[in-house]
C-alpha positions as CSV (number, residue, x, y, z in Angstrom):
1,X,41.2,-201.5,-38.6
2,X,39.9,-203.9,-41.3
3,X,42.4,-205.9,-43.3
4,X,40.6,-206.0,-46.7
5,X,42.2,-207.1,-49.9
6,X,40.7,-206.9,-53.4
7,X,41.6,-208.4,-56.7
8,X,39.7,-208.3,-60.0
9,X,39.7,-211.4,-62.3
10,X,37.4,-211.7,-65.3
11,X,35.6,-208.5,-64.2
12,X,34.9,-210.0,-60.8
13,X,35.8,-207.9,-57.8
14,X,36.9,-210.5,-55.2
15,X,37.2,-209.1,-51.6
16,X,38.9,-210.8,-48.8
17,X,38.2,-209.3,-45.4
18,X,40.8,-211.0,-43.3
19,X,39.7,-209.2,-40.1
20,X,36.2,-210.7,-40.3
21,X,37.0,-213.9,-42.1
22,X,34.8,-213.0,-45.1
23,X,35.1,-213.5,-48.8
24,X,32.8,-212.0,-51.4
25,X,32.4,-212.1,-55.2
26,X,30.5,-209.0,-56.7
27,X,29.7,-208.1,-53.1
28,X,27.9,-211.4,-52.6
29,X,29.0,-213.4,-49.6
30,X,31.0,-216.4,-50.7
31,X,33.0,-219.3,-49.3
32,X,35.5,-221.7,-50.7
33,X,35.4,-225.5,-50.0
34,X,37.6,-228.4,-50.9
35,X,35.4,-230.1,-53.5
36,X,37.2,-233.4,-52.9
37,X,37.1,-234.8,-50.3
38,X,35.2,-232.5,-47.9
39,X,32.4,-231.4,-50.2
40,X,32.1,-234.8,-51.7
41,X,31.7,-236.6,-48.4
42,X,29.1,-234.1,-47.2
43,X,27.0,-234.4,-50.4
44,X,27.5,-238.1,-50.7
45,X,26.0,-238.6,-47.2
46,X,22.9,-236.6,-48.3
47,X,22.7,-238.5,-51.7
48,X,22.9,-241.8,-49.9
49,X,20.3,-240.9,-47.4
50,X,17.6,-239.8,-49.9
51,X,18.7,-241.6,-53.1
52,X,20.4,-240.3,-56.2
53,X,17.3,-239.2,-58.2
54,X,15.8,-237.2,-55.3
55,X,19.3,-235.7,-54.5
56,X,19.6,-234.5,-58.1
57,X,16.1,-233.0,-58.1
58,X,16.5,-231.2,-54.8
59,X,20.0,-229.9,-55.6
60,X,18.9,-228.5,-58.9
61,X,15.7,-227.0,-57.4
62,X,17.5,-225.4,-54.5
63,X,20.4,-224.0,-56.6
64,X,17.9,-222.5,-59.1
65,X,16.5,-220.4,-56.3
66,X,19.7,-218.4,-55.8
67,X,19.8,-217.1,-59.3
68,X,18.1,-213.7,-58.7
69,X,21.5,-212.5,-57.3
70,X,23.4,-214.0,-60.2
71,X,21.1,-212.5,-62.8
72,X,20.8,-209.0,-61.2
73,X,24.2,-208.6,-59.6
74,X,26.2,-209.9,-62.5
75,X,24.6,-210.8,-65.8
76,X,22.7,-207.6,-66.2
77,X,25.7,-205.6,-65.0
78,X,28.4,-207.2,-67.1
79,X,26.9,-206.6,-70.6
80,X,24.1,-204.9,-72.5
81,X,22.5,-208.1,-73.7
82,X,21.9,-211.5,-72.1
83,X,24.2,-213.7,-74.2
84,X,27.2,-211.5,-73.5
85,X,26.2,-211.0,-69.9
86,X,25.8,-214.8,-69.5
87,X,29.3,-215.5,-70.9
88,X,30.7,-212.7,-68.7
89,X,29.0,-214.4,-65.7
90,X,30.5,-217.7,-66.9
91,X,33.9,-216.2,-66.9
92,X,33.2,-214.8,-63.4
93,X,32.2,-218.2,-62.0
94,X,35.1,-219.8,-63.8
95,X,37.3,-217.6,-61.6
96,X,35.7,-219.5,-58.7
97,X,36.5,-222.9,-60.2
98,X,33.0,-223.8,-61.5
99,X,34.2,-224.8,-65.0
100,X,34.4,-223.1,-68.4
101,X,31.0,-221.9,-69.8
102,X,30.1,-221.8,-73.5
103,X,26.9,-220.7,-75.2
104,X,26.9,-222.2,-78.7
105,X,23.2,-221.6,-79.2
106,X,20.8,-218.9,-77.9
107,X,17.4,-218.2,-79.4
108,X,15.2,-215.8,-77.4
109,X,12.3,-216.2,-79.7
110,X,12.2,-220.0,-79.3
111,X,13.3,-219.8,-75.7
112,X,16.0,-222.3,-76.4
113,X,19.7,-222.3,-75.5
114,X,22.6,-224.8,-75.5
115,X,25.2,-224.3,-72.8
116,X,28.4,-226.3,-72.4
117,X,30.3,-226.4,-69.2
118,X,33.8,-227.8,-69.7
119,X,35.6,-229.2,-66.6
120,X,32.7,-228.6,-64.2
121,X,33.6,-228.8,-60.5
122,X,30.8,-231.4,-59.8
123,X,32.3,-233.9,-62.2
124,X,35.8,-233.2,-61.0
125,X,34.6,-233.9,-57.5
126,X,33.0,-237.2,-58.5
127,X,36.0,-238.5,-60.6
128,X,37.1,-241.9,-59.4
129,X,34.4,-242.2,-56.7
130,X,32.0,-244.5,-58.5
131,X,29.1,-242.0,-57.9
132,X,27.3,-240.6,-61.0
133,X,24.9,-237.9,-59.8
134,X,26.1,-235.5,-62.5
135,X,26.0,-231.7,-62.1
136,X,22.7,-230.9,-60.3
137,X,24.0,-227.7,-58.7
138,X,25.2,-226.3,-62.1
139,X,22.0,-227.5,-63.8
140,X,19.9,-225.6,-61.2
141,X,21.9,-222.4,-61.7
142,X,21.3,-222.7,-65.5
143,X,17.6,-223.4,-65.0
144,X,17.2,-220.3,-62.8
145,X,19.3,-218.0,-65.0
146,X,17.6,-219.0,-68.2
147,X,14.2,-218.8,-66.6
148,X,15.0,-215.1,-65.9
149,X,16.3,-214.5,-69.4
150,X,13.4,-216.2,-71.2
151,X,10.7,-215.1,-68.7
152,X,9.4,-218.6,-68.3
153,X,10.2,-221.7,-66.4
154,X,13.0,-223.7,-68.0
155,X,14.6,-227.1,-67.7
156,X,18.2,-228.2,-68.3
157,X,19.4,-231.6,-69.5
């Protein structure tokens, strides 16, 4: 008999299947890590090996690839339009500790948006370490999501 528990936070169904050791957000397999020190040490070794600039580029590129699921499983399901869906997605990933997402500017015609992420997990992880590789994971997620929304390849600063 499965021991599955569900809670819903910010419209996010979070399921814990304790029998199988599984966690999911929106039915998507998930996992929680200690961002500092475990995740930091793992990422630091990679960044040191290939250099900060290549690390940032690879992290952003690879995290942008996983945005089909974000876009289709959440953003399009949480609202009738992209800005509201994006902000609902932002609240959903805030539930997972990613930071607080804001969308102060969105212009579909110009294919331009401004996104702010307050208290992003990547910067919290780097605090006090002396490393400054920024938020390439979150940058890649935003690149992928807005590329879907605008129907063209995007970049994030």
